[in-house]
C-alpha positions in Angstrom: 0.0 0.0 0.0 1.2 3.5 -0.9 0.0 7.1 -0.7 -1.8 8.3 -3.8 -1.7 12.0 -4.2 -1.6 14.6 -6.9 -0.4 18.1 -7.7 -1.8 19.7 -10.8 -0.3 23.0 -11.8 -2.7 25.3 -13.6 -0.4 25.8 -16.6 1.8 23.9 -19.1 5.1 22.6 -18.0 7.2 25.3 -19.6 5.3 28.0 -17.7 5.7 26.1 -14.5 9.5 26.0 -15.1 9.6 29.7 -16.2 7.7 30.9 -13.1 9.9 28.7 -10.8 13.1 30.1 -12.3 11.9 33.7 -11.7 11.3 32.8 -8.0 7.5 32.5 -8.2 5.2 29.7 -9.3 2.0 28.6 -10.9 -1.2 28.0 -8.8 -2.1 24.3 -8.4 -4.7 21.9 -7.3 -3.7 19.3 -4.8 -5.6 16.1 -3.9 -5.1 12.9 -1.9 -6.9 9.7 -3.1 -5.3 7.4 -0.5 -3.4 8.4 2.6 -1.7 5.2 3.7 1.1 6.7 5.7 -0.9 9.5 7.3 1.5 12.0 5.7 0.2 12.3 2.2 -1.2 15.8 2.7 1.9 17.2 4.3 4.1 15.6 1.5 2.0 16.9 -1.3 2.0 20.4 0.2 5.8 20.2 0.5 6.0 19.3 -3.1 3.7 22.2 -4.0 5.9 24.5 -2.0 9.0 23.2 -3.7 7.5 24.0 -7.1 6.6 27.5 -6.0 2.9 26.8 -6.2 2.1 27.9 -2.7 3.2 31.5 -3.6 0.2 32.1 -5.9 -1.9 29.6 -4.0 -2.9 25.9 -3.9 -6.5 24.7 -3.8 -7.7 21.4 -2.3 -9.6 19.2 -4.8 -10.2 15.6 -5.8 -8.8 13.5 -8.6 -12.2 13.3 -10.3 -12.9 17.1 -10.2 -9.4 18.0 -11.4 -9.4 15.6 -14.3 -13.0 16.4 -15.5 -12.7 20.2 -15.1 -9.3 20.2 -16.8 -10.5 18.2 -19.8 -13.6 20.5 -20.0 -11.5 23.7 -20.0 -9.1 22.3 -22.7 -11.9 21.3 -25.0 -14.5 24.0 -24.8 -12.4 27.1 -24.0 -8.7 27.1 -23.7 -7.8 25.0 -26.7 -10.7 23.8 -28.7 -13.2 26.6 -28.2 -10.9 29.5 -28.7 -9.3 28.0 -31.8 -12.6 27.5 -33.5 -14.0 30.8 -32.4 -11.0 32.8 -33.7 -11.0 30.7 -36.9 -14.7 31.5 -37.6 -14.2 35.2 -36.8 -11.2 35.4 -39.2 -13.3 33.7 -41.9 -16.2 36.1 -41.5 -13.9 39.1 -42.0 -12.0 37.7 -45.0 -15.3 36.5 -46.7 -16.6 40.0 -46.2 -13.6 41.4 -48.2 -11.3 42.5 -45.4 -7.5 42.0 -45.8 -6.4 38.7 -44.2 -3.6 40.4 -42.4 -6.0 43.0 -40.9 -8.3 40.1 -39.9 -5.5 38.2 -38.2 -4.5 41.3 -36.2 -8.0 41.9 -35.1 -9.2 38.5 -34.1 -6.0 36.6 -33.2 -3.1 38.8 -32.3 -5.1 41.2 -30.2 -6.9 38.4 -28.3 -3.7 36.6 -27.3 -1.4 39.6 -27.1 -3.6 42.2 -25.5 -7.0 41.0 -24.2 -6.0 37.6 -22.7 -3.3 39.2 -20.5 -5.8 41.8 -19.2 -8.2 39.0 -18.3 -5.3 37.1 -16.6 -4.5 40.1 -14.4 -7.9 41.8 -13.9 -10.7 39.4 -14.8 -13.6 40.0 -17.2 -14.8 43.2 -15.7 -11.3 44.4 -15.6 -11.1 43.8 -19.3 -14.2 46.0 -19.9 -12.9 48.7 -17.6 -9.7 48.9 -19.7 -11.1 49.1 -23.2 -12.9 51.9 -24.9 -16.6 52.8 -24.2 -17.5 51.6 -27.7 -15.7 48.3 -27.1 -17.6 47.9 -23.9 -21.0 48.5 -25.5 -20.2 46.2 -28.4 -19.0 43.5 -26.1 -22.1 43.6 -23.9 -24.4 43.7 -26.9 -22.8 41.1 -29.3 -21.0 38.8 -26.8 -24.3 37.2 -25.8 -25.4 37.1 -29.4 -22.4 35.0 -30.4 -22.0 32.9 -27.3 -25.7 32.1 -26.9 -27.7 29.3 -25.2 -26.9 27.0 -28.1 -23.2 27.3 -27.3 -23.8 26.5 -23.6 -25.9 23.5 -24.6 -23.0 22.2 -26.7 -20.6 22.8 -23.8 -22.9 20.7 -21.5 -22.8 17.9 -24.0 -19.0 18.0 -24.0 -19.0 17.8 -20.2 -21.4 14.9 -20.2 -19.0 13.0 -22.6 -16.2 13.6 -20.2 -18.1 12.6 -17.1 -19.5 9.5 -18.7 -16.1 8.3 -20.0 -17.2 8.6 -23.6 -14.4 11.0 -24.5 -11.7 8.8 -22.9 -13.1 5.6 -24.5 -13.3 7.2 -28.0 -9.8 8.6 -27.6 -8.4 5.2 -26.6 -10.3 3.5 -29.5 -8.9 6.0 -31.9 -5.3 5.4 -30.6 -5.7 1.7 -30.9 -6.8 1.9 -34.5 -4.8 4.9 -35.8 -2.2 5.8 -33.2 -1.6 9.6 -33.5 -2.0 9.6 -37.3 -5.7 10.7 -37.3 -5.1 13.5 -34.9 -2.0 14.7 -36.8 -3.9 14.8 -40.0 -6.5 17.1 -38.4 -3.7 19.3 -37.2 -2.0 19.3 -40.6 -5.3 20.3 -42.1 -5.7 23.2 -39.6 -2.2 24.3 -40.5 -3.3 24.9 -44.1 -6.0 27.4 -43.0 -5.4 31.0 -44.1 -5.4 32.1 -40.4 -2.3 29.9 -39.8 -0.4 30.8 -43.0 -1.2 34.6 -42.7 -0.3 34.4 -39.0 3.0 32.8 -39.8 3.9 35.7 -42.1 2.9 38.3 -39.6 4.9 36.7 -36.8 7.9 36.4 -39.0 7.7 40.1 -39.8 7.3 41.0 -36.2 10.0 38.8 -34.7 12.3 37.8 -37.6 15.0 36.5 -35.2 12.8 34.6 -32.8 11.8 31.2 -34.2 9.5 30.5 -31.2 7.0 33.0 -32.5 6.9 31.4 -36.0 
């Protein structure tokens, strides 16, 4: 018998390392599934402290809640949702006759380079308090129109697939039959989208010596 515990930093590995090296850390969830020794909680807290996670804060959770909420965030918002939303916004502008470079700047670059950092620091209301009055009015009017009840219903369906195990089972079945090839084909197809090719050109122009941005 052993202790079974978890620390889940709320960020990718390279950010965890980056924050650690600058003397800070990334917030994390901690959980104990089995405390055989009676010291599981103290040990996982010590590990969290060593990573620097206790500086921004750690939050007590469970294995189930962490996994399900993490998958949900990745799928409907952080990775899946935002990629598709930005892609659609880019397509709408380009199809209406706007320059693809302008479209990229408006829907992709400003989101990740300007708005997301504001939300990270100040929250959603903080974003609205730091943009123009016209941007505020437009956000409050059109935001609900775009992200309507239909979107929320689809999000709930994604969560149900996660909770029921359907997503995990489908993913394992795909891997058994195709390995990573099916997923890579989908990524390769996305890479051909004008948003990606235009974005590559813009980033090369902005940071010609920095390959990470390309």
